[in-house]
N, C-alpha and C positions, 0 to 999 in steps of 0.2 A: 819823942820825935822817933819816925821808921829808921830803921838801918837796913842798906842794901848790901847783901853778901853775893856777891859773885861766885859761884858755883863752876869755876872754869879757870884755865890759867891761858886761854887763849888771848894773845897780844892783840890780836884784832879785836875781839869783843871789849876789852880794856878800851882801847882807842874810840871805839863807837859810843860807850858810856861816856868816857871824856869829853867826847867831840860835843855832848848834848848837856855838859857841865852837871851829870849824875853822879854824886859820890856814892863810890861803896868799897867795900873790903873782898880782896878776895880770901877763901876758903879751899881751898882744892879738893876734890872729890877723888874716891878710888876705885870705882865702881869698873867692874871689867866690862867693857864693852862687848868683848865678844859672846858673853851670854844674850845678847841678842841677836837673833839667828833670822828674824822674818826676812824676806827679799822684797818685801813693800816698801819702796821708799817714806810712804807717808808715816805708816805704821813705825818703822824703823828710826825715825826721829822722834816721834813721839813717846814711844817707848824710851828710848835712850835719855832725853829731855827729863821725862820724871825719873827714871831711874838713878840719874846723875841729880837731880835736885833733892831725890831722897837719901841719897847717900852722903847727903852734909845735913849735919845737926841746928835747928834752933837752938840757940845756947842762951838768949834771951827773948823775953816777951814781945820787944820791939822790932826783930829780923825779919827781913823781907830774904828769901831765896830765888835769886835767878839762876837756871840752868839751860842751856841749850845745846844743839847738836845738829849739824851741816852735812847733807851729802847732795852729789850730784849724781842723778839718773839718767837714763838714754836707754828708750823702748823697756824700761823696768829694771833695766840693770841698774845696780847701785856702784857708783865711784866713791870711794872713800877717799885715803890718804895712800897716796902708791909707797907700793911695800920697797920698790927699786928702781933704777933708770929704766928698766924693760916695761916695768908694770905703768910707769907715766907716762911713755911713749906710746903704749898701747891703747891708753886713757884719748891720750892727744889725737891719735889718728882717728880714734873711733868717733870723736867730737868735731872734727874739723869736717867743716862744709854742711854740717848739722844743725840741729836745733835741740840743746837739751833741757832739763829741768835742774833747778838747784831748790831742794828743801830745807828749811829751816824749822825745828821743831825746838819750844822752849815752854818751861813752866816757869810761872811764880806762885810761890809759896808764903803763907805765914801759919801764925797758929791757928788762926780764923777760917781762911779758906784758901783755893789757889785755883789757878787757870792753866788751861793747856791750850798752845795752839800750834798751827804750822802754817807757815807761808811757804807760796811757791812763786817763784820766778821762773820765766824761759829767755834762755841764752843761744842765740846763734853764731856759731864760729863762723869766718871766713876759712875757706879752704889754704890749708897750711900748705908749703913746702917741706921737703924733708930737712934743707938747710936750716929755717927758721925751727922746725922743732928741735932739731938736735940742737943747735944754738941754745935755744930755753931750756933744755936740758942739761946741758952743761953748766946752768946757773943752780943756786939753791934753791931755788923759789918753788918747783913744784912739788916737793918732797914734804911737805907737812901742810897741804892744803888737799881739801878733798875735790876730787876731780883733775887733781894735778896742775892746776893751775889758781893764780891771783889775779882776780879783777882790778884788783887796787893799787898793783904794781906792774910788771911787765907784761903780764897776760891780759892786760887791759888790750893791748894791738890785737889778738887774736879775737875781739867779739865785734860782730857786725852789728848787733844790736840786742838791745834787751826787752822784754815785756813783764814788768812787773819793779820791784823795790830792788833797787839796785844793792842798798846796804843788806837785804837778805842772802846777797851773793857774795859778801866780804862775811858773813857769819852770824847778822843780827838784824832783822828785819825792824830796824831801830824806831821809826814813827809809832808801828803797832806796839812794840813793847813799852815806848814812852806812856802812850793811852794808857795800857793795862795798867802799869806801874803807878797811873794816877788812884787807882780803885785800890792802892795798897798805901797810900799817903806817902809816895816817892814820887818828888817832882824835881825839877833840875834846880840847879841853885843857881841864883844871880852873883855874876861875877863882874867887878869892874874892872 
């Protein structure tokens, strides 16, 4: 039986895999993300997912590693996790009233083969008031999320509409990942 290793400490990715009853073990990777310097969002998430996945060793023949990375991009400018409140404010004010793209790259690999994919979702924000932005920035939510917002939490109130996979914006394009995991003999468990 195959065993899934999640090369991520992201609580959102863990919640998503738990949501679809896919058992996994966390094995943290230590790859220095600053080594990837490309300004192309697709290349960036592909390279990060690959590097993170290769940073974690396959310890047993039956292991399958899943690694991922998510960025927000507006007019080819990449917004990762904000460094501070000013950075988060600049991100939100840029995104408000506009449509941006969220890219998640993921790699699944075993000792036999691997797959790397990138999923894109377009997200349109409402125009936000200064009061809304400042209130949001006073919460802890924006600071550990690409683009400075969480669609699955308070940040949902900024989203006018999305085109594409909602779960991709959360941090993992769940339905695509589940289908790819089948090719590695990883399946959701039946729970009573």
